[in-house]
TIKE-803128 format. One record per residue (C-alpha): z, y, x; residue in three letters. Coordinates in steps of 0.02 Angstrom, whole numbers, padded with zeros to 5 digits, always signed. Example, Ala and Ser with C-alpha at 12.3 -4.5 7.8 and 13.67 -1.06 7.14 Angstrom:
// residues 2
+00390-00225+00615ALA
+00357-00053+00684SER
//
This chain:
// residues 452
-00305+00478-00987MET
-00441+00348-00996LYS
-00490+00236-01142LYS
-00415+00070-01085LEU
-00242+00146-01061SER
-00243+00226-01229ASN
-00302+00067-01318TYR
-00157-00021-01235LYS
-00036+00105-01295ILE
-00100+00104-01473ILE
-00098-00088-01491PHE
+00072-00104-01409SER
+00147+00027-01519LEU
+00081-00043-01681LEU
+00135-00218-01642ALA
+00310-00156-01609ILE
+00315-00065-01772LEU
+00244-00214-01869PHE
+00385-00329-01809PHE
+00519-00190-01839ALA
+00483-00172-02021CYS
+00619-00230-02142ASP
+00520-00297-02284ASP
+00368-00402-02244ASN
+00305-00387-02425LEU
+00290-00197-02410ASP
+00184-00182-02253ILE
+00001-00203-02219GLU
-00057-00343-02105PRO
-00043-00305-01924GLU
-00229-00291-01896GLN
-00238-00160-02036ASN
-00086-00055-01995LEU
-00134+00129-02002SER
-00068+00269-01894PRO
-00003+00345-02052GLU
+00107+00194-02090VAL
+00162+00178-01906ALA
+00233+00357-01910THR
+00285+00370-02094SER
+00471+00337-02086THR
+00623+00391-01977PRO
+00652+00207-01939ALA
+00477+00185-01871ASN
+00494+00343-01762LEU
+00661+00280-01699MET
+00573+00119-01653THR
+00442+00218-01554ILE
+00586+00315-01468LEU
+00674+00154-01422ASN
+00511+00087-01349ASN
+00497+00242-01237ILE
+00665+00192-01162TYR
+00588+00016-01135GLY
+00441+00094-01046GLU
+00559+00204-00940LEU
+00652+00046-00886ARG
+00486-00028-00819SER
+00480-00067-00637SER
+00326+00043-00634ASP
+00432+00198-00664SER
+00619+00220-00673TYR
+00652+00038-00650GLY
+00611+00055-00467GLY
+00431+00108-00448GLY
+00454+00291-00428ILE
+00605+00271-00312ALA
+00506+00148-00200ILE
+00365+00273-00182ALA
+00481+00409-00132SER
+00592+00307-00014GLU
+00449+00220+00078LEU
+00332+00372+00088ILE
+00481+00474+00147GLY
+00539+00338+00268ASN
+00559+00397+00448GLU
+00613+00222+00513GLY
+00769+00194+00413ASP
+00679+00059+00314LEU
+00564-00084+00342SER
+00440-00157+00214TRP
+00445-00346+00227ASN
+00360-00384+00066GLY
+00189-00461+00027THR
+00122-00328-00089PHE
-00004-00217-00013VAL
+00041-00062-00114GLY
+00214-00026-00050PRO
+00152-00067+00125GLY
+00029+00075+00107GLU
+00171+00189+00057TYR
+00267+00144+00213ASN
+00117+00169+00324GLU
+00070+00336+00241LYS
-00104+00265+00219ALA
-00117+00254+00029ILE
-00285+00207-00046LEU
-00349+00276-00211ALA
-00355+00106-00283ASP
-00173+00065-00245ASN
-00111-00034-00390GLY
+00069+00029-00378PHE
+00008+00206-00386VAL
-00099+00167-00538GLU
+00048+00086-00626ASP
+00157+00240-00602ILE
+00019+00346-00678TRP
-00017+00234-00821MET
+00163+00208-00869ASN
+00199+00391-00864ALA
+00061+00437-00981TYR
+00111+00289-01096ASP
+00283+00371-01104ILE
+00206+00541-01133ASN
+00090+00477-01273ASN
+00232+00398-01365GLN
+00344+00552-01351ALA
+00197+00653-01420ASN
+00186+00539-01566ILE
+00371+00562-01603VAL
+00363+00747-01583LEU
+00210+00765-01695SER
+00295+00673-01843ASN
+00467+00746-01849LEU
+00440+00805-02029ASP
+00484+00626-02093VAL
+00663+00666-02051PHE
+00763+00743-02193GLU
+00929+00749-02096ASP
+00923+00898-01977GLU
+01046+00828-01850SER
+00951+00664-01840GLU
+00785+00762-01818ARG
+00864+00874-01684ASN
+00930+00721-01586ALA
+00762+00634-01590VAL
+00662+00795-01542GLU
+00782+00832-01401GLY
+00773+00657-01335ASP
+00583+00646-01340ALA
+00571+00812-01250LYS
+00697+00757-01115PHE
+00600+00596-01084LEU
+00437+00693-01078ARG
+00512+00820-00958ALA
+00582+00694-00830ILE
+00420+00601-00830THR
+00315+00757-00794TYR
+00439+00813-00663PHE
+00414+00655-00559ASP
+00224+00649-00595LEU
+00201+00822-00525VAL
+00310+00792-00377ARG
+00214+00631-00332LEU
+00037+00682-00369PHE
+00036+00864-00314SER
+00084+00972-00166GLN
+00259+01035-00169ARG
+00319+01176-00279TYR
+00313+01333-00170ASP
+00476+01427-00192GLN
+00388+01586-00134ASP
+00274+01587-00286GLY
+00091+01561-00327GLY
+00088+01376-00361ASN
-00093+01376-00415THR
-00119+01210-00333GLN
-00171+01068-00444LEU
-00033+00980-00537GLY
-00060+00843-00670VAL
-00141+00853-00841PRO
-00020+00913-00978ILE
-00060+00815-01139VAL
+00033+00866-01293THR
-00077+00792-01431GLU
-00038+00612-01478PRO
-00166+00473-01474VAL
-00155+00349-01614LEU
-00337+00326-01640ASP
-00461+00288-01501ALA
-00580+00412-01573SER
-00458+00554-01531SER
-00452+00519-01347ILE
-00486+00671-01239THR
-00519+00694-01054TYR
-00400+00830-00989PRO
-00414+00925-00827ALA
-00268+00951-00711ARG
-00149+01099-00746ASN
-00076+01198-00604THR
+00092+01155-00533VAL
+00165+01315-00603GLN
+00100+01267-00780GLU
+00175+01093-00765VAL
+00345+01166-00712TYR
+00343+01293-00850ASP
+00312+01149-00969PHE
+00452+01049-00898ILE
+00576+01196-00912LEU
+00522+01229-01091SER
+00555+01047-01142ASP
+00720+01039-01052LEU
+00783+01205-01127THR
+00739+01138-01301ASP
+00821+00970-01259ALA
+00977+01054-01195ASN
+00989+01157-01360ALA
+00951+01014-01479LEU
+01045+00865-01408LEU
+01223+00829-01446ALA
+01360+00819-01312GLU
+01375+00630-01345ASP
+01222+00525-01393ASN
+01280+00346-01359ASP
+01167+00269-01226TYR
+01026+00395-01255PHE
+01004+00560-01167ALA
+01125+00697-01218ASN
+01154+00879-01190LYS
+01221+00852-01015TYR
+01077+00735-00964SER
+00962+00881-00996ALA
+01077+01006-00911GLN
+01090+00891-00758ALA
+00900+00872-00753LEU
+00883+01062-00766LEU
+00996+01074-00614ALA
+00884+00955-00521ARG
+00725+01050-00570VAL
+00800+01221-00529TYR
+00847+01162-00357LEU
+00673+01102-00327GLU
+00607+01271-00377MET
+00727+01364-00264GLY
+00813+01442-00415ASN
+00987+01416-00338TYR
+01082+01518-00465ALA
+01007+01415-00605GLY
+01043+01253-00512ALA
+01219+01302-00476ARG
+01262+01358-00654ASP
+01186+01204-00731ALA
+01270+01086-00614ALA
+01432+01176-00638ASN
+01414+01167-00823GLU
+01394+00974-00815VAL
+01543+00955-00693ILE
+01659+01061-00796GLU
+01610+01014-00975ASN
+01521+00847-00986SER
+01676+00739-00980GLY
+01598+00636-00843ALA
+01705+00596-00693SER
+01672+00518-00522LEU
+01716+00336-00522THR
+01871+00291-00427ALA
+01776+00212-00290THR
+01596+00227-00225PHE
+01571+00047-00262GLU
+01606+00066-00450GLU
+01459+00186-00469ALA
+01336+00040-00452PHE
+01291-00135-00521ASN
+01375-00102-00686ASN
+01335-00188-00850SER
+01382-00030-00948VAL
+01373+00151-00903ASN
+01505+00210-00777SER
+01609+00367-00793SER
+01489+00462-00684GLU
+01326+00413-00760ASP
+01240+00565-00838LEU
+01086+00465-00879PHE
+01063+00281-00849ALA
+00935+00148-00899ILE
+01015+00004-00994GLN
+00980-00173-00926VAL
+01045-00333-00999THR
+01023-00519-00969GLY
+00917-00529-01123GLN
+00783-00423-01046ASP
+00622-00509-00998ALA
+00643-00471-00816SER
+00773-00404-00698GLU
+00762-00222-00649GLN
+00640-00176-00514GLY
+00763-00096-00395PHE
+00850-00264-00375ASN
+00683-00356-00356VAL
+00634-00254-00199TYR
+00798-00202-00123TRP
+00911-00356-00146ALA
+00922-00516-00043GLY
+00853-00673-00126SER
+01027-00735-00156ASP
+01051-00586-00273PHE
+00885-00595-00367GLY
+00775-00509-00237GLY
+00604-00570-00183ARG
+00564-00685-00041VAL
+00555-00536+00080GLY
+00742-00557+00080ASN
+00746-00410+00059PRO
+00574-00334+00030ASP
+00650-00167+00086ILE
+00777-00189+00229SER
+00891-00056+00305VAL
+00865-00033+00496ASN
+00999+00010+00623GLU
+00937+00188+00643VAL
+00997+00225+00465HIS
+01176+00204+00513PHE
+01165+00356+00630ASP
+01176+00467+00471LYS
+01358+00420+00449TYR
+01487+00522+00544ASP
+01638+00408+00502ASP
+01612+00219+00504MET
+01764+00205+00389GLU
+01660+00287+00255ASP
+01632+00163+00114ASP
+01450+00217+00109ARG
+01423+00166+00286ALA
+01482-00008+00238ASN
+01392-00027+00073PHE
+01275-00157+00144PHE
+01262-00344+00168TYR
+01162-00454+00282THR
+01033-00586+00231THR
+00945-00717+00333ASP
+00810-00589+00372ASP
+00884-00415+00365GLY
+01014-00291+00301THR
+01014-00243+00118ALA
+01096-00101+00023THR
+01229-00156-00098THR
+01176-00016-00223LYS
+01051-00133-00303TRP
+01136-00302-00295GLN
+01147-00337-00482ASN
+00983-00402-00555GLN
+01038-00348-00729PHE
+01142-00200-00682GLY
+01111-00029-00765ASN
+01004+00095-00669ILE
+01089+00258-00638PRO
+00955+00394-00641ILE
+01067+00549-00635ILE
+01243+00532-00567ARG
+01382+00662-00569LEU
+01394+00649-00379ALA
+01224+00734-00370GLU
+01292+00881-00469MET
+01428+00911-00342TYR
+01293+00908-00205LEU
+01185+01028-00301ILE
+01328+01147-00336ARG
+01383+01143-00153ALA
+01210+01176-00086GLU
+01173+01316-00211ALA
+01339+01400-00180ASN
+01315+01390+00007GLU
+01144+01464-00002ARG
+01203+01609-00118LEU
+01368+01638-00032GLY
+01462+01604-00192THR
+01602+01494-00251GLU
+01561+01458-00433VAL
+01668+01317-00494GLY
+01725+01265-00319ALA
+01688+01307-00136THR
+01555+01202-00052PRO
+01689+01127+00061LEU
+01790+01077-00090GLU
+01639+00991-00173ASP
+01586+00900-00013ILE
+01766+00843+00020ASN
+01779+00783-00160THR
+01638+00658-00124LEU
+01701+00611+00049ARG
+01875+00580-00017GLU
+01808+00461-00148ARG
+01713+00367-00011ALA
+01866+00361+00101ASN
+01778+00466+00235ALA
+01875+00590+00344SER
+01881+00766+00265LEU
+01797+00914+00335PHE
+01885+01080+00386ASP
+01723+01179+00356SER
+01543+01149+00304VAL
+01372+01233+00328ASP
+01211+01202+00243LEU
+01157+01074+00372ASP
+01314+00973+00341GLU
+01294+00984+00154ILE
+01114+00914+00165LEU
+01174+00775+00281LYS
+01306+00731+00148GLU
+01168+00730+00019ARG
+01070+00597+00116ARG
+01230+00492+00143ARG
+01275+00495-00044GLU
+01101+00476-00121LEU
+01021+00354+00000ALA
+00900+00227-00076PHE
+00906+00312-00248GLU
+00733+00390-00236GLY
+00765+00559-00157PHE
+00689+00536+00019ALA
+00515+00607-00007LEU
+00561+00739-00134PHE
+00695+00806-00022ASP
+00586+00807+00134ALA
+00455+00908+00045LYS
+00576+01031-00037ARG
+00668+01060+00121LEU
+00507+01074+00226LYS
+00562+00929+00337MET
+00424+00833+00422ASP
+00418+00643+00394VAL
+00418+00579+00569GLY
+00266+00662+00651ASP
+00185+00698+00475ILE
+00195+00878+00414ASP
+00299+00900+00255TYR
+00141+00973+00171ASN
+00020+00838+00229ALA
-00107+00769+00108ASN
-00044+00593+00156SER
+00123+00630+00071LEU
+00039+00659-00097VAL
-00015+00514-00201LEU
-00200+00499-00246PRO
-00253+00514-00427ILE
-00288+00330-00468PRO
-00471+00287-00440LEU
-00492+00211-00612ARG
-00432+00377-00691GLU
-00556+00473-00586ILE
-00696+00354-00631ASP
-00657+00368-00820ALA
-00618+00553-00834ASN
-00749+00672-00762PRO
-00628+00820-00782GLU
-00504+00754-00655LEU
-00511+00819-00475THR
-00450+00701-00336GLN
-00320+00758-00210ASN
-00382+00808-00040PRO
-00392+00664+00086GLY
-00439+00534-00039TYR
//
């Protein structure tokens, strides 16, 4: 990570901690605040942890940026980009330049989150209460894991389920930076090393986190993310068992209607991990900005990302609520999933766990928790779609596309399932983001991806 980005992290962090202190008479002036003071109390570390969630909410990452990259790069004609920004247009054209500002923002925000998580994890000794320490450690490791998972899926070739995975991943950085003199210039780790790191963090998070952790990540957030990671790796038994554990024991339940899973001001019953957004935030969430019509807070593209007629061919029953979860604007068709500009952002929904369990059971010929048919019909019944008499793998994957449309799965699923994007091979260099040019210029240890 380059100097400029680390300076930004340090100064932002210290300013946050300065204003969070309780007694202004007991602190050093802001310009003299030392790293030792910034990390000296549980309250200060909790402030850093809270700030990580603020960074996670950013439109550069889980506030929309990662999903936009996945949906537009994985777009086969279902979507149109109507906006004025060049970056997403390059995604949609599969002609991404190394100086793409949206790509740079994803990278910078991810390593900002990573550095703050490292700061927390390196100063856990300030906690005297073991349960409090465990919760903070588990939370920080969960946040670090989800960030690396999407970094490696965006900036590297796919995980090869047949093994090897010596292809370049992303740099793993575990040492915190609180002083500009300690900045290092890491090289890229292999994809296998990054996945091993993710699994280690998630295993720890799953063991450390409580079953209920208010609006923060909890044990089942980690379990659900493990199911997602195992599915990506082709560890279908692991994915099945983790998804089944979440379905059976998390206490989460599908919302009564498909509509109730979205645009909520508080977590819904099926949110396993969601980003909190309120009317007091400085800006609306990024999903809404790009996906909604201007009457609902979207940009002047109205909407910037519109849904084309070909998308509706994916629905086998036009009475399906998901086939009708759209509205028209003056300039196109918008998904209703991102209509509320201050709505919470569901990152992991229980519906995905049903899909993972169904796919894994089908691939393995097992019926752990339920049959694949039962799981798929559970989702279809909720959406008022006609029920199936039988399902196969192809039908399960079609159901996945219907249920999770516009939530950031398009590119990742295409690469995992070896499905070409239009006439572009699933393993093509153009479906991998470039390492940002400014990072390449600043860090001589970084190797650029082929094609850039």
